[in-house]
DSSP file (Angstrom, degrees, kcal/mol; ACC not computed):
  #  RESIDUE AA STRUCTURE BP1 BP2  ACC     N-H-->O    O-->H-N    N-H-->O    O-->H-N    TCO  KAPPA ALPHA  PHI   PSI    X-CA   Y-CA   Z-CA
    1    1 A V     >        0   0    0      0, 0.0     4,-2.4     0, 0.0     5,-0.2   0.000 360.0 360.0 360.0 -39.4 -134.0    7.9  155.4
    2    2 A R  H  >  +     0   0    0      2,-0.2     4,-2.2     1,-0.2     5,-0.1   0.908 360.0  50.3 -65.5 -39.4 -136.1    8.6  158.5
    3    3 A R  H  > S+     0   0    0      2,-0.2     4,-1.7     1,-0.2    -1,-0.2   0.914 111.6  48.0 -64.8 -40.7 -133.6    6.7  160.7
    4    4 A Q  H  > S+     0   0    0      1,-0.2     4,-1.0     2,-0.2    -1,-0.2   0.884 111.7  49.8 -65.7 -38.4 -130.7    8.7  159.3
    5    5 A A  H  < S+     0   0    0     -4,-2.4    -1,-0.2     1,-0.2    -2,-0.2   0.848 109.3  52.8 -67.6 -32.8 -132.7   11.9  159.9
    6    6 A H  H  < S+     0   0    0     -4,-2.2     4,-0.4     1,-0.2    -2,-0.2   0.846 110.4  47.3 -69.9 -33.9 -133.3   10.8  163.4
    7    7 A E  H  X S+     0   0    0     -4,-1.7     4,-2.1     1,-0.2     5,-0.2   0.619  89.7  87.8 -81.9 -14.0 -129.5   10.2  164.0
    8    8 A L  H  X S+     0   0    0     -4,-1.0     4,-2.6     1,-0.2     5,-0.2   0.883  84.1  51.5 -56.8 -46.1 -128.5   13.5  162.5
    9    9 A P  H  > S+     0   0    0      0, 0.0     4,-2.2     0, 0.0    -1,-0.2   0.907 111.7  47.5 -61.2 -39.0 -128.8   15.6  165.8
   10   10 A S  H  > S+     0   0    0     -4,-0.4     4,-2.2    -3,-0.2    -2,-0.2   0.895 112.8  48.7 -69.4 -36.8 -126.6   13.1  167.7
   11   11 A I  H  X S+     0   0    0     -4,-2.1     4,-2.4     2,-0.2    -1,-0.2   0.907 110.9  50.8 -66.3 -41.0 -124.1   13.1  164.9
   12   12 A M  H  X S+     0   0    0     -4,-2.6     4,-2.4    -5,-0.2    -2,-0.2   0.894 110.2  50.2 -62.6 -39.7 -124.1   16.9  164.9
   13   13 A E  H  X S+     0   0    0     -4,-2.2     4,-2.5     2,-0.2    -2,-0.2   0.905 110.3  49.3 -66.1 -41.2 -123.6   16.9  168.6
   14   14 A E  H  X S+     0   0    0     -4,-2.2     4,-2.5     2,-0.2    -2,-0.2   0.905 111.4  49.8 -62.7 -41.4 -120.6   14.5  168.3
   15   15 A L  H  X S+     0   0    0     -4,-2.4     4,-2.4     2,-0.2    -2,-0.2   0.914 111.0  48.9 -63.0 -43.6 -119.1   16.7  165.6
   16   16 A R  H  X S+     0   0    0     -4,-2.4     4,-2.4     2,-0.2    -2,-0.2   0.908 112.2  48.8 -63.0 -42.6 -119.5   19.8  167.8
   17   17 A A  H  X S+     0   0    0     -4,-2.5     4,-2.4     1,-0.2    -2,-0.2   0.899 111.0  50.2 -64.7 -40.3 -117.9   18.0  170.7
   18   18 A A  H  X S+     0   0    0     -4,-2.5     4,-2.4     2,-0.2    -2,-0.2   0.899 110.5  49.7 -65.2 -40.4 -115.0   16.9  168.6
   19   19 A R  H  X S+     0   0    0     -4,-2.4     4,-2.5     2,-0.2    -2,-0.2   0.920 111.5  48.5 -63.5 -43.4 -114.5   20.4  167.2
   20   20 A Q  H  X S+     0   0    0     -4,-2.4     4,-2.5     2,-0.2    -2,-0.2   0.908 111.4  49.8 -64.3 -41.0 -114.5   21.8  170.8
   21   21 A A  H  X S+     0   0    0     -4,-2.4     4,-2.4     1,-0.2    -1,-0.2   0.907 110.9  50.3 -63.5 -40.4 -112.0   19.1  171.9
   22   22 A G  H  X S+     0   0    0     -4,-2.4     4,-2.3     2,-0.2    -2,-0.2   0.900 110.3  49.3 -63.2 -41.2 -109.8   20.0  168.9
   23   23 A E  H  X S+     0   0    0     -4,-2.5     4,-2.5     2,-0.2    -2,-0.2   0.912 111.1  49.9 -64.7 -42.0 -109.9   23.7  169.7
   24   24 A R  H  X S+     0   0    0     -4,-2.5     4,-2.5     1,-0.2    -2,-0.2   0.919 111.8  48.2 -62.4 -42.9 -109.0   22.9  173.4
   25   25 A E  H  X S+     0   0    0     -4,-2.4     4,-2.5     2,-0.2    -1,-0.2   0.890 111.5  49.7 -65.2 -38.8 -106.1   20.8  172.3
   26   26 A S  H  X S+     0   0    0     -4,-2.3     4,-2.2     2,-0.2    -2,-0.2   0.896 111.7  48.2 -67.8 -38.8 -104.9   23.4  169.9
   27   27 A E  H  X S+     0   0    0     -4,-2.5     4,-2.4     2,-0.2    -2,-0.2   0.898 112.1  50.1 -65.2 -39.9 -105.0   26.1  172.6
   28   28 A R  H  X S+     0   0    0     -4,-2.5     4,-2.5     2,-0.2    -2,-0.2   0.911 110.2  49.8 -64.3 -42.1 -103.2   23.8  175.0
   29   29 A A  H  X S+     0   0    0     -4,-2.5     4,-2.3     2,-0.2    -2,-0.2   0.902 110.9  49.6 -63.6 -40.8 -100.5   23.1  172.3
   30   30 A E  H  X S+     0   0    0     -4,-2.2     4,-2.4     2,-0.2    -2,-0.2   0.906 110.8  49.8 -64.3 -40.9 -100.1   26.9  171.8
   31   31 A A  H  X S+     0   0    0     -4,-2.4     4,-2.6     2,-0.2    -2,-0.2   0.913 111.6  48.3 -64.2 -42.0  -99.8   27.5  175.5
   32   32 A L  H  X S+     0   0    0     -4,-2.5     4,-2.6     2,-0.2    -1,-0.2   0.885 110.3  52.2 -64.6 -37.8  -97.2   24.7  175.8
   33   33 A Q  H  X S+     0   0    0     -4,-2.3     4,-2.4     2,-0.2    -2,-0.2   0.912 110.6  47.7 -63.5 -42.7  -95.3   26.3  172.8
   34   34 A R  H  X S+     0   0    0     -4,-2.4     4,-2.6     2,-0.2    -2,-0.2   0.919 112.6  49.0 -64.2 -43.4  -95.3   29.7  174.5
   35   35 A D  H  X S+     0   0    0     -4,-2.6     4,-2.6     1,-0.2    -2,-0.2   0.907 111.1  50.5 -61.8 -41.4  -94.1   28.1  177.8
   36   36 A L  H  X S+     0   0    0     -4,-2.6     4,-2.4     2,-0.2    -2,-0.2   0.914 111.2  47.8 -63.3 -43.3  -91.4   26.3  175.9
   37   37 A L  H  X S+     0   0    0     -4,-2.4     4,-2.4     2,-0.2    -2,-0.2   0.903 112.1  49.6 -65.2 -41.1  -90.2   29.5  174.2
   38   38 A A  H  X S+     0   0    0     -4,-2.6     4,-2.4     2,-0.2    -2,-0.2   0.907 111.8  48.9 -64.1 -41.2  -90.2   31.4  177.5
   39   39 A S  H  X S+     0   0    0     -4,-2.6     4,-2.7     2,-0.2    -2,-0.2   0.893 110.1  51.7 -64.4 -39.3  -88.2   28.6  179.1
   40   40 A K  H  X S+     0   0    0     -4,-2.4     4,-2.5     2,-0.2    -2,-0.2   0.925 110.4  47.9 -63.9 -44.2  -85.8   28.7  176.2
   41   41 A L  H  X S+     0   0    0     -4,-2.4     4,-2.0     2,-0.2    -2,-0.2   0.908 112.9  48.6 -62.9 -41.4  -85.3   32.4  176.5
   42   42 A Q  H  X S+     0   0    0     -4,-2.4     4,-2.1     1,-0.2    -2,-0.2   0.917 111.5  49.9 -64.0 -42.4  -84.8   32.1  180.3
   43   43 A L  H  X S+     0   0    0     -4,-2.7     4,-2.8     1,-0.2    -2,-0.2   0.888 107.9  53.4 -63.1 -40.0  -82.3   29.3  179.7
   44   44 A E  H  X S+     0   0    0     -4,-2.5     4,-2.5     1,-0.2    -1,-0.2   0.896 108.2  51.0 -62.6 -39.2  -80.4   31.4  177.1
   45   45 A G  H  X S+     0   0    0     -4,-2.0     4,-2.2     2,-0.2    -2,-0.2   0.920 111.8  46.4 -62.7 -43.6  -80.1   34.2  179.7
   46   46 A V  H  X S+     0   0    0     -4,-2.1     4,-2.5     2,-0.2    -2,-0.2   0.907 112.6  49.7 -65.7 -41.6  -78.7   31.8  182.3
   47   47 A V  H  X S+     0   0    0     -4,-2.8     4,-2.9     2,-0.2    -1,-0.2   0.890 109.7  52.6 -65.0 -38.2  -76.3   30.3  179.8
   48   48 A G  H  X S+     0   0    0     -4,-2.5     4,-2.5     2,-0.2    -2,-0.2   0.919 110.6  46.6 -62.0 -43.9  -75.2   33.8  178.8
   49   49 A Q  H  X S+     0   0    0     -4,-2.2     4,-2.6     2,-0.2    -2,-0.2   0.908 113.3  49.6 -63.9 -41.1  -74.5   34.7  182.5
   50   50 A L  H  X S+     0   0    0     -4,-2.5     4,-2.5     2,-0.2    -2,-0.2   0.914 110.6  49.9 -62.7 -42.8  -72.7   31.4  182.8
   51   51 A K  H  X S+     0   0    0     -4,-2.9     4,-2.3     2,-0.2    -2,-0.2   0.912 111.4  48.2 -63.7 -42.5  -70.6   32.1  179.7
   52   52 A Y  H  X S+     0   0    0     -4,-2.5     4,-2.5     1,-0.2    -1,-0.2   0.923 111.8  49.8 -62.7 -43.9  -69.7   35.5  181.0
   53   53 A A  H  X S+     0   0    0     -4,-2.6     4,-2.6     1,-0.2    -2,-0.2   0.883 109.8  51.8 -62.9 -37.9  -68.8   34.1  184.4
   54   54 A Q  H  X S+     0   0    0     -4,-2.5     4,-2.5     2,-0.2    -1,-0.2   0.908 109.4  49.1 -65.5 -41.3  -66.6   31.5  182.7
   55   55 A Q  H  X S+     0   0    0     -4,-2.3     4,-2.2     2,-0.2    -2,-0.2   0.923 112.9  47.3 -64.0 -42.9  -64.8   34.1  180.7
   56   56 A E  H  X S+     0   0    0     -4,-2.5     4,-2.5     1,-0.2     5,-0.2   0.917 112.1  50.3 -62.9 -42.4  -64.2   36.2  183.8
   57   57 A A  H  X S+     0   0    0     -4,-2.6     4,-2.5     1,-0.2    -2,-0.2   0.892 109.5  50.9 -64.3 -39.0  -63.0   33.1  185.7
   58   58 A R  H  X S+     0   0    0     -4,-2.5     4,-2.0     2,-0.2    -1,-0.2   0.899 109.9  50.2 -65.5 -39.2  -60.6   32.2  182.8
   59   59 A S  H  X S+     0   0    0     -4,-2.2     4,-1.3     1,-0.2    -2,-0.2   0.934 114.1  44.3 -63.3 -45.4  -59.1   35.7  182.8
   60   60 A L  H  X S+     0   0    0     -4,-2.5     4,-2.1     1,-0.2    -2,-0.2   0.864 109.8  56.8 -66.5 -34.9  -58.6   35.6  186.6
   61   61 A E  H  < S+     0   0    0     -4,-2.5    -1,-0.2     1,-0.2    -2,-0.2   0.879 103.9  52.8 -64.8 -37.6  -57.2   32.1  186.3
   62   62 A R  H  < S+     0   0    0     -4,-2.0    -1,-0.2     1,-0.2    -2,-0.2   0.863 109.6  50.2 -64.7 -34.4  -54.6   33.3  183.9
   63   63 A L  H  < S+     0   0    0     -4,-1.3     2,-0.5    -5,-0.1    -2,-0.2   0.875 110.0  52.6 -73.1 -36.9  -53.6   36.0  186.4
   64   64 A S     <  -     0   0    0     -4,-2.1    -1,-0.1     1,-0.1     0, 0.0  -0.881  65.1-163.2-105.2 128.5  -53.3   33.6  189.3
   65   65 A A        +     0   0    0     -2,-0.5     2,-0.4     2,-0.0    -1,-0.1   0.712  63.7  95.2 -80.8 -21.0  -51.1   30.6  188.9
   66   66 A A        -     0   0    0      1,-0.0     2,-0.5     0, 0.0    -2,-0.1  -0.580  53.4-172.4 -79.3 128.0  -52.5   28.7  191.9
   67   67 A S        -     0   0    0     -2,-0.4     2,-0.2     4,-0.0    -2,-0.0  -0.981   7.5-164.8-120.1 128.8  -55.3   26.3  191.1
   68   68 A T     >  -     0   0    0     -2,-0.5     4,-1.6     1,-0.1     5,-0.1  -0.537  36.4-104.7-108.8 174.1  -57.2   24.6  193.9
   69   69 A V  H  > S+     0   0    0      1,-0.2     4,-2.4     2,-0.2     5,-0.2   0.853 120.2  58.8 -64.0 -35.4  -59.5   21.7  194.3
   70   70 A D  H  > S+     0   0    0      1,-0.2     4,-2.6     2,-0.2    -1,-0.2   0.890 103.4  51.8 -62.8 -38.6  -62.4   24.1  194.6
   71   71 A D  H  > S+     0   0    0      2,-0.2     4,-2.7     1,-0.2    -1,-0.2   0.906 109.7  49.3 -63.6 -41.2  -61.6   25.6  191.2
   72   72 A E  H  X S+     0   0    0     -4,-1.6     4,-2.3     2,-0.2    -2,-0.2   0.902 112.4  47.5 -65.6 -40.1  -61.6   22.1  189.6
   73   73 A K  H  X S+     0   0    0     -4,-2.4     4,-2.6     2,-0.2    -2,-0.2   0.910 112.2  50.1 -65.9 -41.3  -64.9   21.3  191.2
   74   74 A R  H  X S+     0   0    0     -4,-2.6     4,-2.7     2,-0.2    -2,-0.2   0.921 111.1  49.0 -62.3 -44.3  -66.3   24.6  190.0
   75   75 A R  H  X S+     0   0    0     -4,-2.7     4,-2.7     2,-0.2    -1,-0.2   0.904 111.1  49.8 -62.3 -41.0  -65.1   24.0  186.5
   76   76 A A  H  X S+     0   0    0     -4,-2.3     4,-2.3     2,-0.2    -2,-0.2   0.913 111.9  48.4 -63.7 -41.9  -66.6   20.5  186.6
   77   77 A D  H  X S+     0   0    0     -4,-2.6     4,-2.5     2,-0.2    -2,-0.2   0.910 112.5  48.4 -63.9 -41.8  -69.9   22.0  187.8
   78   78 A E  H  X S+     0   0    0     -4,-2.7     4,-2.5     2,-0.2    -2,-0.2   0.904 111.1  50.2 -65.4 -41.1  -69.8   24.6  185.1
   79   79 A D  H  X S+     0   0    0     -4,-2.7     4,-2.5     2,-0.2    -1,-0.2   0.909 111.6  48.4 -62.9 -41.5  -69.0   22.0  182.4
   80   80 A E  H  X S+     0   0    0     -4,-2.3     4,-2.7     2,-0.2    -2,-0.2   0.915 111.8  49.4 -64.6 -42.4  -71.9   19.9  183.6
   81   81 A A  H  X S+     0   0    0     -4,-2.5     4,-2.7     2,-0.2    -2,-0.2   0.890 111.2  50.2 -63.2 -38.8  -74.3   22.9  183.6
   82   82 A E  H  X S+     0   0    0     -4,-2.5     4,-2.4     2,-0.2    -2,-0.2   0.917 111.6  47.1 -66.3 -43.1  -73.1   23.8  180.1
   83   83 A R  H  X S+     0   0    0     -4,-2.5     4,-2.4     2,-0.2    -2,-0.2   0.917 113.4  49.2 -62.9 -42.7  -73.7   20.2  178.8
   84   84 A T  H  X S+     0   0    0     -4,-2.7     4,-2.7     1,-0.2    -2,-0.2   0.924 111.8  48.0 -62.7 -44.5  -77.2   20.2  180.5
   85   85 A S  H  X S+     0   0    0     -4,-2.7     4,-2.7     1,-0.2    -1,-0.2   0.896 111.2  50.6 -65.4 -38.5  -78.1   23.6  179.0
   86   86 A A  H  X S+     0   0    0     -4,-2.4     4,-2.3     2,-0.2    -1,-0.2   0.906 111.5  48.5 -63.8 -40.4  -76.9   22.4  175.6
   87   87 A R  H  X S+     0   0    0     -4,-2.4     4,-2.4     2,-0.2    -2,-0.2   0.914 112.6  48.2 -64.8 -42.5  -79.1   19.3  175.9
   88   88 A L  H  X S+     0   0    0     -4,-2.7     4,-2.7     2,-0.2    -2,-0.2   0.907 111.8  48.8 -65.1 -41.7  -82.1   21.3  177.0
   89   89 A V  H  X S+     0   0    0     -4,-2.7     4,-2.6     2,-0.2    -1,-0.2   0.909 111.3  50.4 -64.1 -40.9  -81.7   23.8  174.1
   90   90 A A  H  X S+     0   0    0     -4,-2.3     4,-1.6     2,-0.2    -2,-0.2   0.916 112.2  47.0 -63.1 -42.5  -81.4   20.9  171.7
   91   91 A D  H  X S+     0   0    0     -4,-2.4     4,-1.1     2,-0.2    -2,-0.2   0.912 113.1  49.0 -64.4 -42.0  -84.6   19.3  173.1
   92   92 A A  H  X S+     0   0    0     -4,-2.7     4,-1.6     1,-0.2     3,-0.4   0.897 110.4  50.9 -64.8 -39.7  -86.4   22.6  173.0
   93   93 A N  H  < S+     0   0    0     -4,-2.6    -1,-0.2     1,-0.2    -2,-0.2   0.812 103.3  59.1 -69.6 -28.9  -85.3   23.2  169.4
   94   94 A A  H  < S+     0   0    0     -4,-1.6    -1,-0.2     1,-0.2    -2,-0.2   0.827 110.4  43.4 -66.2 -29.7  -86.5   19.7  168.4
   95   95 A V  H  < S+     0   0    0     -4,-1.1    -2,-0.2    -3,-0.4    -1,-0.2   0.763  98.1  91.8 -86.0 -27.1  -90.0   20.7  169.6
   96   96 A L  S  < S-     0   0    0     -4,-1.6     4,-0.0     1,-0.1    -3,-0.0  -0.137  92.8 -79.7 -66.9 165.3  -90.0   24.2  168.0
   97   97 A A    >   -     0   0    0      1,-0.1     3,-1.6     2,-0.1    -1,-0.1  -0.225  39.3-115.2 -62.1 153.5  -91.3   24.9  164.5
   98   98 A P  T 3  S+     0   0    0      0, 0.0    -1,-0.1     0, 0.0    -2,-0.1   0.697 112.8  65.0 -67.2 -17.1  -89.0   24.0  161.6
   99   99 A D  T 3  S+     0   0    0      2,-0.0     8,-3.2     8,-0.0     2,-0.5   0.252  87.3  84.4 -89.9  15.4  -88.8   27.7  160.6
  100  100 A V  E <   -A  106   0A   0     -3,-1.6     6,-0.2     6,-0.2    -4,-0.1  -0.973  68.3-152.3-118.7 120.5  -87.0   28.5  163.9
  101  101 A H  E  >  -A  105   0A   0      4,-3.4     4,-1.4    -2,-0.5    -4,-0.1  -0.689  20.1-126.5 -88.9 142.6  -83.2   28.0  164.0
  102  102 A P  T  4 S+     0   0    0      0, 0.0    -1,-0.1     0, 0.0     4,-0.1   0.819 103.8  15.5 -61.2 -31.4  -81.7   27.2  167.5
  103  103 A I  T  4 S+     0   0    0      2,-0.1    17,-0.3    24,-0.1    24,-0.1   0.802 128.4  46.9-108.4 -43.8  -79.1   30.0  167.3
  104  104 A F  T  4 S-     0   0    0      1,-0.2     2,-0.2    15,-0.1    20,-0.1   0.614  95.6-145.5 -82.6 -11.9  -80.2   32.4  164.5
  105  105 A G  E  <  +A  101   0A   0     -4,-1.4    -4,-3.4    14,-0.1    -1,-0.2  -0.556  51.9  10.8  91.3-149.7  -83.9   32.6  165.5
  106  106 A K  E    S-AB 100 118A   0     12,-1.2    12,-2.6    -6,-0.2     2,-0.6  -0.474  71.2-123.0 -76.5 134.5  -87.0   32.9  163.4
  107  107 A L  E     + B   0 117A   0     -8,-3.2    10,-0.3    10,-0.2     3,-0.1  -0.664  30.8 176.6 -77.3 119.1  -86.6   32.4  159.6
  108  108 A L  E     +     0   0A   0      8,-3.3     2,-0.3    -2,-0.6     9,-0.2   0.850  66.2   0.0 -90.3 -40.6  -87.9   35.5  157.9
  109  109 A H  E     - B   0 116A   0      7,-1.6     7,-3.0     0, 0.0     2,-0.6  -0.976  52.7-157.9-154.4 135.6  -87.1   34.6  154.3
  110  110 A D  E     + B   0 115A   0     -2,-0.3     5,-0.2     5,-0.2     3,-0.0  -0.942  11.8 176.1-116.3 109.0  -85.6   31.7  152.5
  111  111 A A        -     0   0    0      3,-2.7     2,-1.3    -2,-0.6     4,-0.2   0.304  48.4-115.7 -93.8   8.7  -84.3   32.7  149.1
  112  112 A G  S    S+     0   0    0      2,-0.3    -1,-0.1     1,-0.2     3,-0.1  -0.456 110.7  46.4  91.6 -63.5  -82.8   29.3  148.3
  113  113 A N  S    S+     0   0    0     -2,-1.3     2,-0.3     1,-0.2    -1,-0.2   0.620 126.4  17.3 -88.3 -12.7  -79.2   30.3  148.2
  114  114 A K        -     0   0    0      2,-0.0    -3,-2.7     0, 0.0     2,-0.3  -0.989  66.9-146.3-153.8 155.7  -79.4   32.4  151.4
  115  115 A R  E     -B  110   0A   0     -2,-0.3     2,-0.5    -5,-0.2    -5,-0.2  -0.932   8.2-143.3-126.0 148.9  -81.7   32.7  154.4
  116  116 A L  E     -B  109   0A   0     -7,-3.0    -8,-3.3    -2,-0.3    -7,-1.6  -0.958  23.0-175.2-114.7 121.9  -82.7   35.8  156.5
  117  117 A F  E     -B  107   0A   0     -2,-0.5     2,-0.7   -10,-0.3   -10,-0.2  -0.811  27.3-135.1-114.8 154.1  -83.2   35.2  160.2
  118  118 A A  E     -B  106   0A   0    -12,-2.6   -12,-1.2    -2,-0.3     2,-0.3  -0.926  38.8-174.9-104.7 104.3  -84.4   37.5  163.1
  119  119 A A        -     0   0    0     -2,-0.7   -14,-0.1   -14,-0.2   -15,-0.1  -0.776  26.0-130.4-109.2 145.7  -81.9   36.7  165.8
  120  120 A S     >  -     0   0    0     -2,-0.3     4,-2.5   -17,-0.3     5,-0.2  -0.761  18.4-135.7 -85.4 134.2  -81.6   37.8  169.4
  121  121 A P  H  > S+     0   0    0      0, 0.0     4,-2.6     0, 0.0     5,-0.2   0.883 106.8  53.1 -58.5 -37.3  -78.1   39.1  170.3
  122  122 A L  H  > S+     0   0    0      2,-0.2     4,-2.7     1,-0.2     5,-0.2   0.913 109.1  48.6 -64.3 -41.7  -78.3   37.1  173.6
  123  123 A T  H  > S+     0   0    0      2,-0.2     4,-2.0     1,-0.2    -1,-0.2   0.911 111.9  49.4 -64.5 -42.1  -79.1   33.9  171.7
  124  124 A L  H  X S+     0   0    0     -4,-2.5     4,-0.7     2,-0.2    -2,-0.2   0.923 113.1  47.2 -61.1 -43.3  -76.2   34.6  169.2
  125  125 A W  H >< S+     0   0    0     -4,-2.6     3,-0.6     1,-0.2    -2,-0.2   0.913 116.1  42.6 -67.6 -42.7  -73.8   35.2  172.1
  126  126 A T  H 3< S+     0   0    0     -4,-2.7    -1,-0.2     1,-0.2    -2,-0.2   0.772 114.3  52.5 -74.9 -23.7  -74.8   32.1  174.1
  127  127 A G  H 3< S+     0   0    0     -4,-2.0     2,-0.4    -5,-0.2    -1,-0.2   0.487  97.4  76.0 -92.5  -2.4  -75.0   29.9  171.0
  128  128 A T  S << S-     0   0    0     -4,-0.7     2,-0.4    -3,-0.6    -4,-0.0  -0.862  77.5-124.6-113.3 146.7  -71.5   30.7  169.6
  129  129 A V        -     0   0    0     -2,-0.4     2,-0.5     2,-0.0    -2,-0.1  -0.689  21.6-150.6 -87.5 136.3  -68.2   29.4  170.9
  130  130 A L        -     0   0    0     -2,-0.4     2,-0.5    -5,-0.0     3,-0.0  -0.925   9.4-137.3-110.8 126.8  -65.6   32.0  171.8
  131  131 A W    >   -     0   0    0     -2,-0.5     3,-1.5     1,-0.1     6,-0.2  -0.723  10.3-146.5 -83.2 124.6  -62.0   31.2  171.5
  132  132 A D  T 3  S+     0   0    0     -2,-0.5    -1,-0.1     1,-0.3     5,-0.0   0.738  93.0  56.3 -65.6 -24.0  -60.2   32.6  174.5
  133  133 A K  T 3  S+     0   0    0      5,-0.1    -1,-0.3     3,-0.0     5,-0.1   0.222  72.0 133.0 -98.1  17.1  -57.0   33.4  172.6
  134  134 A Q    X>  -     0   0    0     -3,-1.5     3,-1.1     1,-0.1     4,-0.6  -0.427  63.7-125.1 -63.6 141.6  -58.6   35.7  170.0
  135  135 A R  G >4 S+     0   0    0      1,-0.3     3,-1.2     2,-0.2     7,-0.2   0.884 107.2  56.3 -57.7 -41.1  -56.5   38.8  169.7
  136  136 A A  G 34 S+     0   0    0      1,-0.3    -1,-0.3     5,-0.1    -2,-0.0   0.748 108.4  48.1 -66.5 -22.3  -59.5   41.1  170.3
  137  137 A F  G <4 S+     0   0    0     -3,-1.1    -1,-0.3    -6,-0.2    -2,-0.2   0.426  84.1  99.2-102.8   1.1  -60.2   39.4  173.7
  138  138 A R    <X  -     0   0    0     -3,-1.2     4,-2.6    -4,-0.6     5,-0.2  -0.794  69.5-143.6 -85.0 124.4  -56.7   39.5  175.1
  139  139 A P  H  > S+     0   0    0      0, 0.0     4,-2.1     0, 0.0     5,-0.2   0.873  97.9  50.7 -57.9 -40.1  -56.6   42.4  177.5
  140  140 A E  H  > S+     0   0    0      1,-0.2     4,-2.1     2,-0.2     5,-0.1   0.933 113.0  45.7 -63.9 -43.7  -52.9   43.3  176.6
  141  141 A R  H  > S+     0   0    0      1,-0.2     4,-2.6     2,-0.2    -1,-0.2   0.891 110.3  54.0 -66.6 -39.3  -53.7   43.2  172.9
  142  142 A A  H  X S+     0   0    0     -4,-2.6     4,-2.4     1,-0.2    -1,-0.2   0.892 108.6  49.7 -62.3 -39.1  -56.8   45.3  173.4
  143  143 A E  H  X S+     0   0    0     -4,-2.1     4,-2.5    -5,-0.2    -2,-0.2   0.916 110.8  49.3 -66.0 -42.4  -54.8   48.0  175.2
  144  144 A L  H  X S+     0   0    0     -4,-2.1     4,-2.4     2,-0.2    -2,-0.2   0.912 111.7  48.8 -61.8 -42.4  -52.2   48.1  172.4
  145  145 A I  H  X S+     0   0    0     -4,-2.6     4,-2.3     2,-0.2    -2,-0.2   0.922 111.3  49.8 -63.4 -43.8  -54.9   48.4  169.8
  146  146 A A  H  X S+     0   0    0     -4,-2.4     4,-2.0     1,-0.2    -2,-0.2   0.910 111.4  48.4 -62.8 -42.5  -56.6   51.2  171.8
  147  147 A Q  H  X S+     0   0    0     -4,-2.5     4,-2.0     1,-0.2    -1,-0.2   0.902 111.3  50.2 -64.6 -40.4  -53.3   53.1  172.2
  148  148 A A  H  X S+     0   0    0     -4,-2.4     4,-1.6     1,-0.2    -1,-0.2   0.881 109.4  51.7 -64.7 -37.5  -52.6   52.7  168.5
  149  149 A K  H  < S+     0   0    0     -4,-2.3    -1,-0.2     2,-0.2    -2,-0.2   0.892 108.1  51.6 -65.6 -39.6  -56.0   54.0  167.6
  150  150 A V  H  < S+     0   0    0     -4,-2.0    -2,-0.2     1,-0.2    -1,-0.2   0.913 114.3  42.8 -64.2 -41.8  -55.5   57.1  169.8
  151  151 A R  H  < S+     0   0    0     -4,-2.0    -1,-0.2    -5,-0.1    -2,-0.2   0.753  95.5  99.5 -75.2 -24.4  -52.2   57.9  168.1
  152  152 A S     <  -     0   0    0     -4,-1.6    -3,-0.0    -5,-0.2    -4,-0.0  -0.330  63.0-151.4 -69.1 143.2  -53.5   57.2  164.6
  153  153 A K  S    S+     0   0    0      2,-0.1     2,-0.4    -2,-0.0    -1,-0.1   0.610  72.6  97.1 -85.8 -13.9  -54.6   60.1  162.4
  154  154 A V  S    S-     0   0    0      1,-0.1    -2,-0.1    -5,-0.0     2,-0.0  -0.628  76.6-129.1 -78.2 128.3  -57.1   57.9  160.6
  155  155 A G        +     0   0    0     -2,-0.4     2,-0.3     0, 0.0    -2,-0.1  -0.298  40.2 147.0 -73.5 161.5  -60.6   58.3  162.1
  156  156 A G        -     0   0    0     -2,-0.0     3,-0.0    -7,-0.0     6,-0.0  -0.969  50.8 -72.0-177.8 171.5  -62.6   55.4  163.1
  157  157 A W    >   -     0   0    0     -2,-0.3     3,-1.7     1,-0.1     2,-0.1  -0.613  56.3-105.7 -79.1 137.7  -65.2   54.2  165.6
  158  158 A P  T 3  S+     0   0    0      0, 0.0     3,-0.1     0, 0.0    -1,-0.1  -0.388 103.9  20.7 -62.2 137.0  -64.0   53.7  169.1
  159  159 A G  T 3  S+     0   0    0      1,-0.3     2,-0.2   -17,-0.1   -13,-0.1   0.366  94.0 122.7  89.4  -6.8  -63.6   50.0  170.0
  160  160 A T    <   -     0   0    0     -3,-1.7     2,-0.5     2,-0.0    -1,-0.3  -0.600  52.9-142.7 -89.7 154.0  -63.4   48.8  166.4
  161  161 A I              0   0    0     -2,-0.2   -25,-0.0     1,-0.1   -15,-0.0  -0.963 360.0 360.0-115.6 123.1  -60.5   46.8  165.1
  162  162 A S              0   0    0     -2,-0.5    -1,-0.1    -6,-0.0    -2,-0.0   0.384 360.0 360.0-125.3 360.0  -59.4   47.5  161.6
């Protein structure tokens, strides 16, 4: 009993050191998690800009029939950047908590048959695929819809399609 009482201070010191090391590791993990989330948000912004630039380029490409080698190289670079960003987002999402969806954001409530997420509009926009031939995104069709809305006696919100 005396020997055990004699070893008690050293055991207490080891326990205190282990707790401090655990706290440091947990703080480090939290800092890495914050850095990862900040990097993911930055990546989403870059992907959003890339996506917007691609849509603009496709619109301009439809207007001009001439396609050059530079356009093909640019498209290849954009495709590679898109694949890289998708890979990075997938890796980041694998590290994030299970209650965070890669596109829909943080899970607020899971009711079993449905889930409620808090999503960033930028994340939604960068994480969804847009079909270029959708009626709403064709400029000619958008102009026709706008003209029809102006002539219509039925009220509605500007820019909506009904």
